[in-house]
C-alpha positions, 0 to 999 in steps of 0.5 A, spaced: 701 279 107 701 285 112 695 288 115 695 294 110 694 289 105 687 287 107 685 294 105 686 291 098 679 288 099 676 295 099 678 296 092 673 292 089 668 295 093 670 302 092 663 305 089 659 301 094 663 304 100 663 311 098 655 311 097 655 308 104 659 313 107 655 319 103 649 316 106 652 316 113 655 323 112 648 325 110 645 322 116 650 325 121 648 332 118 641 331 119 643 329 126 647 335 127 641 339 125 636 335 130 639 339 136 638 346 133 631 344 131 630 342 138 633 349 141 629 353 136 622 349 137 623 351 145 625 358 143 618 359 139 614 356 145 618 360 151 618 367 147 613 366 142 618 367 136 617 362 130 622 360 125 621 361 117 614 363 119 612 356 121 607 354 126 609 350 132 605 344 129 609 345 122 616 346 126 614 339 130 612 336 123 619 338 120 622 336 126 619 329 126 621 329 118 628 330 120 627 324 125 624 320 119 630 322 114 635 320 120 632 313 121 631 312 113 639 314 112 641 310 118 637 304 115 640 305 108 647 306 110 647 300 116 644 295 110 649 297 105 655 297 110 653 290 113 652 287 106 659 290 104 662 286 110 658 280 108 661 280 101 668 282 104 667 276 109 665 271 103 671 274 099 676 273 104 674 266 107 674 263 100 681 266 098 683 263 105 680 257 104 683 256 097 690 258 099 689 253 105 687 247 100 694 249 096 698 248 102 703 242 103 701 236 106 706 238 112 702 244 114 696 239 115 700 235 119 703 240 124 696 244 125 690 242 129 684 242 125 680 246 130 685 252 129 684 252 121 677 252 122 677 258 127 681 262 122 676 261 117 670 262 122 672 267 127 678 271 124 676 273 117 669 275 120 673 280 125 677 283 119 671 284 115 667 287 120 673 292 122 674 294 114 667 295 112 664 297 119 669 300 123 673 304 119 668 307 114 664 309 120 670 314 122 668 319 117 661 320 119 664 320 127 669 325 125 664 329 122 659 329 128 665 330 133 667 336 129 660 339 128 658 338 135 664 342 138 663 348 133 656 348 134 657 348 142 662 353 142 658 358 138 653 357 144 657 357 150 665 356 150 665 354 158 660 348 158 663 346 151 670 345 154 667 342 160 664 337 156 670 336 151 674 334 158 669 330 161 668 325 155 675 323 154 676 323 161 670 318 161 673 314 156 680 314 159 677 311 166 673 306 162 680 304 158 683 303 164 678 299 167 677 295 161 684 293 159 684 287 162 679 284 158 683 284 152 688 279 154 682 275 157 679 275 150 685 273 147 686 267 151 678 265 151 679 265 143 685 260 143 681 256 148 675 256 144 679 254 138 682 248 142 675 246 144 673 245 137 680 242 135 678 237 141 671 235 139 673 235 131 679 230 133 675 226 137 669 225 133 673 223 127 676 218 131 670 216 135 671 208 133 678 208 136 675 212 142 670 207 143 675 201 142 679 203 147 674 205 152 677 212 152 670 216 153 671 218 160 679 220 158 677 224 152 671 227 156 675 229 162 680 233 157 674 236 153 671 238 160 678 241 163 678 245 157 671 247 158 672 249 165 678 253 163 674 257 158 669 258 164 674 261 168 676 266 163 669 268 162 668 269 169 674 274 169 671 277 163 664 278 166 667 280 173 670 286 169 664 287 165 659 287 171 664 293 174 664 297 168 656 297 168 655 301 175 662 305 173 659 308 167 652 309 170 656 313 176 661 317 171 655 319 166 651 321 172 656 325 175 658 328 168 650 330 167 650 333 174 656 337 173 654 340 166 647 342 169 650 345 175 655 349 171 649 351 166 644 353 172 650 358 174 650 361 167 643 361 166 642 365 173 647 370 170 643 371 164 649 368 159 645 362 157 637 361 155 633 355 156 633 354 149 641 354 148 641 350 154 637 344 151 641 345 144 647 345 148 645 338 152 643 335 146 649 337 142 653 334 148 649 327 148 651 327 140 658 329 142 658 322 146 656 318 140 663 319 136 667 319 142 664 312 144 666 309 137 673 313 137 674 310 144 673 303 142 677 304 135 683 302 139 681 295 142 677 293 135 684 295 131 688 291 136 683 285 135 683 286 128 691 286 128 691 280 132 686 276 127 691 279 121 697 276 124 694 269 125 692 270 118 698 272 115 702 266 118 698 262 114 698 266 108 706 267 108 706 259 108 708 258 100 703 253 097 705 247 093 709 249 087 705 247 081 712 246 077 718 248 079 721 250 073 720 249 065 726 245 063 727 237 063 733 233 063 732 232 055 730 239 054 723 238 053 719 242 057 712 239 054 709 234 058 703 229 056 700 222 058 705 218 055 711 221 059 707 217 065 708 210 061 716 211 062 721 209 066 721 211 074 727 212 077 730 214 084 737 217 084 741 218 090 734 220 093 734 222 101 729 224 105 728 225 113 723 228 117 728 230 122 734 233 120 738 229 125 735 222 123 735 220 116 729 216 114 731 214 107 738 215 104 742 213 097 735 210 094 737 208 087 732 204 083 729 203 077 722 201 076 720 199 068 713 201 065 708 196 066 712 192 072 709 191 079 714 192 084 713 190 092 717 194 097 717 190 104 718 193 111 716 194 118 712 200 120 716 206 120 721 204 115 719 209 110 715 205 105 709 210 105 714 216 104 717 213 098 709 213 095 708 220 098 715 222 094 712 220 088 706 224 088 710 230 091 706 230 098 713 231 101 720 233 097 726 229 097 732 232 101 737 230 096 737 226 089 732 226 083 726 222 082 724 222 074 718 219 070 720 218 063 726 221 063 723 228 066 724 230 073 718 229 077 718 237 079 717 239 072 710 236 071 705 240 073 702 237 080 695 237 077 698 232 071 702 228 076 697 227 080 691 225 075 696 220 072 698 217 079 693 213 083 694 213 090 690 208 095 693 210 102 693 206 108 689 212 111 683 211 107 679 218 107 672 218 104 667 223 103 660 224 106 656 222 100 654 215 097 658 210 094 658 212 087 660 219 089 666 216 093 668 212 087 667 218 082 670 223 087 676 224 082 672 224 076 665 227 077 663 226 070 663 219 070 657 215 068 654 210 072 656 204 068 663 207 068 663 207 076 660 200 076 666 197 072 671 201 076 668 197 082 668 190 079 675 191 077 676 193 085 672 187 087 667 192 090 661 190 086 659 184 090 658 187 097 656 194 094 650 191 090 648 187 097 647 194 101 640 197 102 641 202 097 646 199 092 651 205 089 646 210 092 648 208 100 650 213 104 657 212 107 657 217 113 663 221 115 669 218 112 666 212 111 664 210 118 658 206 116 662 201 112 667 196 114 675 197 113 675 192 108 669 195 104 672 202 105 679 200 102 675 196 096 672 203 094 678 207 095 681 202 090 675 203 085 676 210 086 683 210 084 682 205 078 676 210 076 681 215 073 685 209 069 692 212 072 698 210 068 701 209 075 698 206 081 701 206 088 698 201 093 699 202 101 698 196 104 693 194 099 691 187 103 691 190 110 684 190 111 681 184 107 680 177 110 684 171 107 679 169 102 679 176 099 687 176 099 687 170 095 682 173 090 686 180 090 692 176 087 688 172 082 685 178 079 691 182 080 694 181 073 688 182 069 686 188 073 692 192 073 695 190 066 698 196 062 700 199 069 706 201 073 704 198 080 708 200 086 706 196 092 708 197 099 706 192 105 709 188 110 706 182 107 711 177 104 706 173 100 705 179 095 712 178 092 708 172 088 705 177 084 711 182 083 716 183 078 721 186 083 721 186 090 725 191 095 726 190 102 727 197 106 733 195 111 737 200 114 734 206 111 736 203 104 732 199 099 735 192 098 733 188 092 731 181 093 729 175 088 721 175 087 717 169 086 717 171 079 724 170 079 725 177 075 731 181 077 733 187 074 
């Protein structure tokens, strides 16, 4: 998507925009008639002539009615343009949010949360305002510009030429003085995004910050960024402070030049007082669209910058729902029964860094209803094996199949709804315990939620909470202990009754007694499911049909306590 593709947003608002532009054109025509009436009114007072056989009072009332009509038209056009801008902002922000949600997990791993929030809040606003407000205003601005020039020239060409030359010169000076604002503004936006990112990150890991007494360190990091923002604002404010007196000086000088030249023409008899009044009012009217056009460059550059940042995100391909429609056996249809078949890794390789393979030559078969435990130390790729199955990441080589069907032939929604993942990095939404258990199945009844909690061994502690299943867990479950969060996460995975269950360090956050309970109830709770657990706890081998150890980037099979070796 390029900047010009954003113009597609205007298509769905074509009629409202045309109406708004028509209102602005009508308001411009009224604005052009006001100086003419001012001249005629002053002429009628000085010379005793009237227009359209109207009295002074009638002319004044007609003039006043033009002011009222002008104000009313401006209200209608401003409201319509702003409302169209608000609708475009909603559409663009929703479109961006939908696209971001579909991006691969890698994007979120490599991008600061604050940068994404800045895109959703700042950049979409800039684009929407530019398309709805700035561009649509060019039509009436051009009309006033041309109309004012023609009408001024019909009165006195010399003064018109002076005004024509002075107004652009005026904005050129402003442009030269203000060109330093743009790079400062860009740095300021970036630093503000960094500030949001720092705050967002620290608030999401506040327990970790407190546990290691990093409050002062993180505070200093935030302050350093805040002081940098302050210095950028200081430079920006200094330029703006210079602009104000320079503007006043230039305007005053311009008015003085026009008055002197007008006085000379008046003394020579080539210009009357009514013409002078009309000319000066058209000169002021001429300055308004020139101001809009002068600001257009800066606004366009800002919009181009925002579009560039948005394009970078839109250019990232979302997760493919399905790569192809062919399967190994030629059958393109899929059903839930497919997930009860054999899970096979064939010559699978994966690496985050091309120079350092994390997994290589992975060849294992996991049979239906088997429990497989994969042991290994941290950083050996155990969790990555699970992420490959739910397609958070894709293998660099090899094939993964379920039920003799390539993994990438399943629709992602089907794949992930039939595979329950209990991650080591537990994420809970800011809601009730019941909301979190039913997160993947929001239509669940209370009885279904309760049954899932009982299977996960969470019902007892939930019942002891102040509000039971209606207890608020806080952002990311901050009001619960690690073990409680893990149990709720387990219940959430069981809620959808998946055919395959992936458990990442399932006993890492629970005590010894709870671990014993987990092992005892495991076979009953997870019967008729294919379970893959990754852990560093050797004791889990007792409940496994197959046990593998990650060693030298490969999976080595060992004999489980159950004694079954495939």
